[in-house]
N, C-alpha and C positions, 0 to 999 in steps of 0.2 A: 459565215462571214470571216475574211481573213483580217487580222489584225494589222495595222500599219507598223512596221519596225522603225526604231529610231535610227538615223545614219550614226554610223560607227565613230564619225570624227566630231560629233556633238557632245559637249559635256553636260550629263544629266545631274542634277543637284538634287539632294535629298532636302527637306525642309530644314533639318538642323544645320546642313551645310551652307546652305543660302542665307539662314539668318546670321549664322556666325560671320560669313563673308560681309554681309551687310554690317554687322557690328564692327568688325574690325576696320572696316573702310570709313564708316561714318564717325566713329569715335576718334580715330586718328586725324580726320579731316577737320574735326571740329573740337580740337583739345580745350580751348577757350573761346567763349563766344559772347555777344552782348545782344540781348533781345529786348524789345520794346512791345508793350500791349497793355490791355486792361484785366484787372484782377476779376476772377469770378470762381465760384464754388470753393471757397476758402474753407479749409478743415484743419483744426488743430487737435492733433491726437496727445493722448495722455503720455506717450514717450517722448513728446517735446518736439517730433518731427511736425512740419507743416506742408500739408497739401493744398495743391491750387492750381486752376488753370489761367493759361495767360492766352489772351484771344484779341483779336481785331475784327475788321468787318468781314474777312475771308476766311478766316480758318483761327484753329485753336490748338493748343499744345498743352500737355500735363506737366506739372512741375513739382518738385520737392525740394525743401529746404530742411536739412538735417539739423537736429538740435545744437550739434558743434559749430553751426555757421549762423544761428539766429541772431547773434549780436551784431551781424553785419547788416542792419537794416530791416530786420523783420518787422518792426513796428509799423512799416509803410505798407504792410500786406494788409490791406481793406478792400471790401466789396466796392467794384466801381471805379478803384482808384487806377491811374495810368502810371506804370513803372517801367524801369528798365532794370533787367536783372544780368549779372554777371555768373557765367556757369559753365558747365559742360555738358555735351551729348551723351547720353547713356542708352543702350539698347537693352530691353528685358526680353531675353531671349525665349523663355517658356509662353510669353504672350505674343512674341513678333511685335512689341511696341516699343516706342522710344519716348523718352522723357527728359528734361533738362534738370540736372542737378544745380540748384541755385547755392552760389557761394557768398553773394552780395546783392543787396537789392537797393536801388536809387529812386528816389520820387520824383516822377515827370508831371504830376499834375493830377486833376480829377478826370475821370473816365468820361467818355462820351455820354454814356445813359445818365450818368448822375448830374452832368451838366445841362442835358436836356431837360431832366426832371426840375432844376433849378429853374430853368427859363420859362418853363409852362406854368410852373406854380406861381411866378412872379406876374405872369399875364393874366391869370384866372384872379389873382389878388387885386390887380389893379382894377379889373372889370367890377370888383365887389362881390364876387361869387362866394366868398368864404365869410362874409358877415353873418354874425349872428341875428341879426334884426331880421334876417329874411329865412330862418330856419323854420321848418314848419312844426306844429305841435303835434305830440303823439296821443292817441286815445289812453285813455286811464285803464279801460278794460276791454282790449281788443278780443275778436271772437275768431277772426281769421287771420293768418299770418303767411306771407309769402316769402319763402326763402329761395335765394338764387345762390347755387353752389354745385359742386361736383357730387353725383349721387354715391360715389365711393369713397372711402377714407373715413376718418375719425371726425369730420368737422360736423357732418349733419347728424351723426349720432350723439356727439357730445352737445349740440344745441338742442336736440330732440329730449334727452335725457333732462336736461336741466329746466327745460319749459314744462314738461310733465311732471317734474318733481314739485315745482312750485304751483302749477295749475293743473291738479290731475284731469278734471273733466270740463266740458263746455268751452274748449278751445281747438279749433283746427289749423294744422300746419300743412301748408301747401308746397312741395318741393318743385321747383322749375331747374331741372337739370342742365348744367352748361360745362364747357370745359373752361378751366381757370388758368390756363397756360397755353402757349403756343399763338400762333398767327391767327387762328380762327377764335381764340376766346373772346376779344373784345367785342366782336360782331355778335356772338351769341348773347353775351351779358346785356348788350344794348338792347338786343331784340326781346329779351325777357322781361326787361324793365317796361318796354312799351307794350308788350302784350298784358302785362299785369294791369297797368294804367288803363288801357281798352277795355278789359273785362269789368274792372271795377267791383271785383267779389272780395277782395281782401282789404283790411284796415291799414297794413303797413307793409314794408318791404325790409327784409334783411338780405344784403350781400355778403358772404362770408368765404373766408378761404385760409388755409393754413400757413405757415410762416416759408420764407425762401428767400433767394437772393433777389437782387433788383431786377434780373432779368426774369426770373419767374413770377414776379408781381408786375410786371410792366403792362400786362393786360388792363390793369385797373388805373394806369396813368395815360391811356389814350383818350385822344379828344372825344371819340363816339361815347364811350362809357361814362366820362366827365360830364358830357352836356345831356346824356339821357338821365342821370341823376338829378342835375340841377332844373331840368324841365318837369320832372315827374310832380304829378298831382298828389300822389301818396306820398307820406314821410318815410324816409330811408336811414337804416342804421348801417354803417359800414363797419365790418369786422374783417378786416384784411391782415394776415400774418400774426405775428406776435406783438407783444407792447412795444418792443423797439422798431418795428416796422411801420413805415408812414407811405402812403399814396396819396395821389390827388383826389382820390375817391373819398379818402378818410376827411379831407378838408371841406370838400363840397357838399357831402351828405349832411343830413339834419342832426345826425348823432353819430359819433365814432365809439366803438366798443374794442378795447385793447386786444380781445380774444373773442372767437365765437362762442365760448362759454358765458363771458360776459355780456354779451348781446342777448343771450337768453335771460339774463337776470334783469336787462333793463326793459325786455320787451313786456313781461308780466310781472305782476306783483305776487307774493307768496300767499296763498290762500289762507295758511293757517295765521299769518301776521294779520290778514286782514279780519278774520274771525275774531281774533283777539281785540282789534280795533273797535268792532262793532260792539263786542260784549262790554268794554269799558265805557263806550260812548252810550250804551243805554244805561248801565249803572250811573253814570254822572247825571244824565237826564231824569233818572228816576229820583235821584237824591234832591235835585233842583225842584222838581215837581213837588215833592213833600213838604220841603221848606217853604215853598211858596204858598203852598195849602195851609200849614200852620199859621203863616204870618197872616193870612187872611182871615183865619178864624179868630185869631186875638184881636183883630180889626173889628169883627162883630159883636164881640162881648158886650160893650156898653148898648148895644140895641137889643141885648135880650131882656132888659129891666122894663122894657116898654112895650104894652099890651098891643099897641099899635102895629109892632114890628113882628109879633108872635106868628103871623102867617108865613113873612117872608122867611123868618128863622127857620119855620119847619120845612118850608120850600128847599131852602139852601141846605139842610142837614140832610134832606132826602137827596138832594144831588151828589153831596159827600159820599153818602151811602152808595150810591149808584157808582161814583168814581172808584171807591175801595173795590167793588165787585169788579168793575172793568179792569182794575188795577190786577187783581188776582188772576182773572181770566188771559190778561196779556202775559204776565209772568209765565203761566202754565202753557201758553202758545208758544213762547219764545225757548222756553227750556225745551218743549217738544221738538222745534224746528232744529236745534243746535244739536240735541241727541241724535236725530235723524241725518243731519250733515256729519257728523262725527262718524256715524256707522258707516255712511257711503265713503267718507275719505278712507276709513280704514280697509274697506274691502278694494278701493282702487289702488292703494298703496301697496297691498299684496301682489296685484298685478303689475304693478310698475316695477315692483322689486324684481319679480321674475324677468321682465324684458331688460331691466337694467343690468341683471347678472348675465343674460344672454349676450347682451351688448358688450359687457366688460369681457366676457370670454373670448369673443371676436377681437375686441382691440388688443386683448393679450397676446392672441395668436399673431396678429399684424404686427405687434412690436416685437414678438420674439423672432419674426422672420426680418424684421429691420435689423435687430441686433447682430443675427447670423451674417447678413450680407457686410456689416460692419466688421464684423469679426473676419471675414475673408478677406476684405479689404486690408485690414492690419495685417493679416498673415502674410499678404503678397509683398506688403512693404517690409516686413520683417525679414523674408525670405531675399528680397532684394539687396536688404543692408548686409544680411549676412553673406551673401554671394560676393558683394564689394569687399568685404573684409578678407574673404578666402583670396580673392585675387590679389590683395597686397600681401598676405602670407605668403603666397605662391611665388610672388616675385622674389621675396626675401629668402625663401628656400631655395630657389634657382641660383639666388647669387652665392650662396653656400655649398652647392654641389659640388661634386669632383668636375663635372664639364665646366662649371662657373670657375672653379679654382684654376683649372687648366688654361682657360681663357685670359686669365690674369698674368700669364707668362710661367706657370710653375710646370713642372714635369714630373712623370710617375716612373720610377726605375724598378725593375722586375727580373726575375730570374725563374724560369718554371712555374711562373703565375704567382709567385711570392715577392712582396715588396721589400725592395732593398733600401733601408734608410739609414746605416751606418757605414762609415768609410772602412772599416774591419770586415764586412761581409764581402766586399769586393777582392776578386783574386786577378792578379795580373795575367793577360793572355786568354781570359774567358770572355765569352760573347754574353751581353745582357740586353734585354727589351726596354726600349724607351717610349714612354706613351706622351705623346703630344696632344693639342685639343684638336687638331684635325687628322691625325693619323700615327703609325707607330713607326720606330727606326729600331734597326740592330745595330748595337755598337761593340765595339772590342775595346777591353781596359789594356792599356800600354804601361800604365804606371799609376801611382797613388800618392797624392799629397794630403798629410793629416792637417786638419783644421787648426791645429795649434802651433805647428812647425812648418816652415817652408822649405 
């Protein structure tokens, strides 16, 4: 098969040439520009630089505000805020991408998503859906828990570890995997809530997700999710995002947990604490019972002198003896049960420790991967910063180069490739080379004038 040859008259660009061409024309076309949009993906770096995305309904663009410019309105950079930035367009050639270098930020009002959130919140609040009086009670000792979350990530692992640490045995956790972000997330969460209510196998529901921006958490503000939580027959705990993140699901749920790990603590009581409470209650009951028996014995003392009551006293003393024997048996039985439970807890804790270590190793691997990604991102930003500094230095060097000096009106006089810089070096009647900014000329010396004398 013959390859088609490119026509000779067509210019064929390399990738570098094309990117450089775009950079020159874009940056020269937009030396200063004003752009309005909504803030998202805000990230403050340890270097003091601020990275964020400016978006509207149709597009988004990456932006950076360097530390030297942060005094010019950086306090307005918040998730969901609508702002106007003043800056310049920059093309990052290694990636073939462009971004805005913001030099100033002006506040334009709250973003569309935040405004919609407040509007929906006010509507549901007026309906009375957030009232504490209609919140459902949670079982004290649940046997089965349904958790709606992503099957991957740290959320399900953290929740599982907390629950199993506090209640090692006798508790089942059923995972209902859903997407927790994106256009299909709300529908999947709503379907999972309805499925659990229809099955009637679990005692309560936990809806969990890690932190994120208002866009990332928006599925939990959708009408179908909020209504599914409100109409649920089972009590629901909402554990969405971090402690500072709030969604409509948090307000309408029967309980809100600041994090998925806290949700695990709310769901089940600590078995060790419960055993300690039972032991303390038994000791209090035992003391009360013996105190009451001693009091009754004292009340019966006057009747011992009467022969008519001898029979009844013998019967009562017999019952006291029976009670003493039963008390000893009860103490032995309780001690046996407590020792047996302690042994079971110890064995289960070893298994839980092994699982916890495996989970911790996986979590650390994921964390290291995240740190690497962040490091690469910071490295790219540093390279971009250094490249911009190099451009400035390059411009300064060009201004002081021989070519730059010649363009300022100076000339270079030489003979036989040796520079002539003193009047005494010139000889009348000889030819010399004169270098200008755009070429050379040959001159003949007809006379000399000393700089001090005319």
